[in-house]
N, C-alpha and C positions, 0 to 999 in steps of 0.2 A: 555591690557591697565589696569592699576591699578586704581580702583575706590576709591575716597577718603572716609575715614571712616565716615565723616560727611554726605556724600550723602547716604551711605548705611544705616546709622542710621535714617535719615529723611524718606527714603523709607520704612523702617521697621515700623516706627511709624505710617505712613500714612496707611500702610496695616492693622495694628492693629486697628486703628481708624475706617476704613471702615468695618472691620470684626465685631467690636463691634456694629456699627450702624446697620448692617444687622441683627444681632442676637437680637437686641432690638425689632425687629418686628417678628411676627409669620411667615409671608410669604409675599413675593412680587410676585403677580400674574399678568403677562403681557398678555393682550388680544389684539393683534395687528389688528385683523380683526373682526369687528362688523358691519354688514351691516344694515343701515337704509333703508329698502326697499322703504318706501314712498318717500325718497329724492334721492335714488340711490347714497348713500354717505357712506363711511366708517368712523367709529369713533373709532380710536385706544384708548385703555384704559389700565391703570395700577392700580391695587389695592395694597395698602399697608395695611396689616391686622395686628391688635394688637394681643397680646397674649391672651387677654380675648376672650372666646368663646361665651359669652352672647351678646345679642343685644347691639351694641354700635352706637352712632351717626355717621352719614355719612358726610364727608367734602369733596366737590368737589374742584379740583384745576385746574385752567385754565391758560395756558402759554401765554406769550406775542408773538408778531409778530416774525417770524423766529425761534420760539422755538419748543418744543416737549413735550410729556407727561412726559419726564424725566427732564424738565427744572427747576423744583422746587423740586428735589429729596430730598434734605437735610430737607426741611420743611415737606414733606410727611412722611419721615421716623421718624421725631420727633413726629408728630401727632400720628402715629401708636404706638410709644413708650409711648405716654401719654394716649392711650386707645381709640383712634378714628380710624375709617376706613377711610383712605384717598384714594380718587378716582381721579386719574390724567387723564385729557382728553387731546387728541390731535386733533387740528382743521386743517384739511387737506388742506384747501384753504388759510391758512396763517401760515403754519408751515415751518420748515427748508427747506424741499424739494420744497415746493411751492415757497418760496422766491428765491431759486436757479433757479427754472424753469423760473420765471419772469425775472431774470437777463439774462438768456440765450436767452429767446424768444424775449425779448424786447430790449436787449442790454443795460440793466440798471446796474448801480453800486448798491452795497448793500443797501445803504441808500435810493436811489430812488425806489428800488424794495419794500422796507418796506413802503414808502409813497404810492406807487401804490397799495399795499395790503390794506392799511388804507382807501383809497378812494373807493375801490371796494365794492359794496353793497352785493355781494355774501357772503364773510365772515362775513360782519356786520349782515346779517340776519341769517346765519347758525350757527354762534357761539352759540347764545342762544338756538337754536333748538338742538344743539349737547348736551346741558345741559339737556333738556327735555328727549332726547333719553337716555342719560346715567342714569338718574333716573329711567326711565322705565325699562332699562335693569337690573339695580341694584335690582329693585323690583322683577323681574323675577328670578334672580340668588338667591335672598334671600329666595325664595320659593322652587326652584327646584335643584339647584346646590349644591352637598354636600360640596364643598369647601367654600361656602358662606352661606349655609342655616342657617337662624336664627341669623346671626351674625351682621346684620345692623338694627338699629332702624330708620325706615324711617319716623318716625314722627318728628325727630330732624335732619334736613339737613341744612348745611351751604355751602357757596361757597367762596373760596379765589381765586383772580385772580391778575396777574401782568400786568400792561401796557394794551395791547389789551385784556388780561385776566381780567383786572379791568373793562374795557368796558363790557365784557361778564357778570361779576358779577353784575354790576350796572343795566344793562338791565334785567337780570334775577330777580332783586329785584324791578323792576318797573320803572326805569328811562326810559324815552321815547327818543329813538334815532332820530336824524334828518334824514329825508328822508325815513323813514320806517313807514307805517301806521298800520301794524300788531301789535296785542298785544303779545309781546314776553316775558312777565313776567312769572315766574315759581312760582305758589302759594305754592308749597311744600317746598320751601326754606324759613327758618325762620330767617337767618342772612347772610348778605353780608359783605365781607371784600375786599376792593380794594387797592392794592399796586400800587402807582402812578396813582390815579384815574384821569379820563379825566376831562377837564375844561368845562366851559359853553361858549366857544368861537364861537360856531355855527358850528364847524366842525363835531363833534360827537354828541354833546348835545348843547342846548341853555338854557336860563334862565328858560324857561317854562318846561323843561324836568324833573325837579326834584320835582314838586309841589305835587305829589301824592304818594311819597315814605313813607309809614307809618311803614315798618318793620325796625328792627335795622340795622344800617349800620356803618361800620368803614372804614375810609380812612387813609392810611399811606403813607407818602411821606417825602421829605427832602429838605433842602435849595438849593441843587445843582441838583434837578430833572429838567427834560426837560422844562416843562411848568411853572416852577417857582411858583408864588403865585396862579396860576390857579388851581393847585392841591387842593386848599382849597375851591373851589367853591361849591362843594357838600354840605359842612358843613353849608354854609351860606344860601343855597337855598332849602334844604330839610326841611320838616316840623320838628319842634323840637320833641324830644322824642327818646331816645336810639340812638343818633347820636354821633359819636366820631371822632376826628381828632388827629392823632398821628404824630408828626413832629420831624424828626431826623435832627439835625444840622450836616452839611457837608456830608450827604449821597447823592449819585447821583442816576440816574435812574436804573443803573444796580446793585446797592447795594442790591436790593430787590429780586433778582433772583439767586438761587445757586443750580446747578446740582450735587454738590458733593455727591459722593456715587453711582451715576448712571452711565450709559454707556458712557455719554459724560462729558468731563471735560473742564473747562475754565482755562486759564493760571493764571487769577487774579480774585479771588472772594472776596467779602467783608465779611470775616469770622466774623468780630465783629458785623455787622448788622445782619447776620444770627443768631448768638448767641443770640442777643437781641430779634429777632423774635421768637426764640424758647422758650423764656420766656413769651412774650406778647401774642402771638396767643393762646396758651393753656389757659392762664388766661381768655381771652375774651370768648373763646369756652366754658370753664367750666361754666361761668356765664350764657350764653345764651342757651346752649344746655343741661347742666346738673343741672343748678340752685345750683351749689356747692359753689359759691363764690359771693362776692359783687364786684361791680365796682365803689364804692363811691371814693371820693377823696383820702382818706387814702390808700385804696387798690391800686388805680392807682399809687400813689407815691411809694408804696412798689414794685410794678412790675417794674416801671422805675428804681428804685434803684438797683434791681437785673439785669437790662439790661445794665447798664452803665459799660463800660470797653473798653480798647484799644482805637480805634479811635472813639468810641461812647461815647462822653463826655457830651452830653445834648440831652434830649428828652422832648418835651412839649406834654401834653395830655389834650385836651379840650373835654368836654362832655356837651350835652344839651338834 
């Protein structure tokens, strides 16, 4: 069978792009087995290391429901390219395998299995505890493992999460979840970023959940996201001071998660939103973790200007 030249050219360009993305990082180290003895729970992790060998800030990345530690590979690779250590977590009671298991065992469709996971208090409690475990393990590796030794600045830690990962980031930053009495906040995290952050509709959080969040937090969503205007709730309910709302026009829920470059591919990714996030996220991290930039109105508009292109025609950025 003769393969069209256009197809061969597209495949070659994709291969070159993935090759360039990989080599923008010093290394991608996958650690699929990390046993938390206290909880009898495995926490798979993947590190994306920058080329710098000096201590660099650590950015944890938490996937959404039915995802994996590779679900935001494109963003993790970019952060490593920009000089950050990206640490991608996998939450085993709400990952791809777990959702498939729920579908088989309970006779559920995919969406129903996702909803079942969201109502389950086991992942709700354990996701933030996975974050604590990952930071503890990173601290250990930073001291004793020659692959990581001295490469992480553990005084400067941020977390980025999408969807159920946004819940994880929010709870880690001090948002109080409905139905859980434990303090699941992680004091070592200095900045939280939630992509498609949860609303205050009483399901995961209510209006009282946000009252004591004093650390910087950034929420990013879009006009076609699942909860609509509810994704703005955090911005209205958290105490003022270093809170940001970034709003993409026409972006949907799945626009904010891109596994490109990793072992799993999606047939349709929102490459334009990914490209915009590759501009916005490092700009935010540079300000809060490295104190290398301002986030005043002028700088925010400059970052937005660099992010516009393709289907991304308008982005609003509010700060208080």
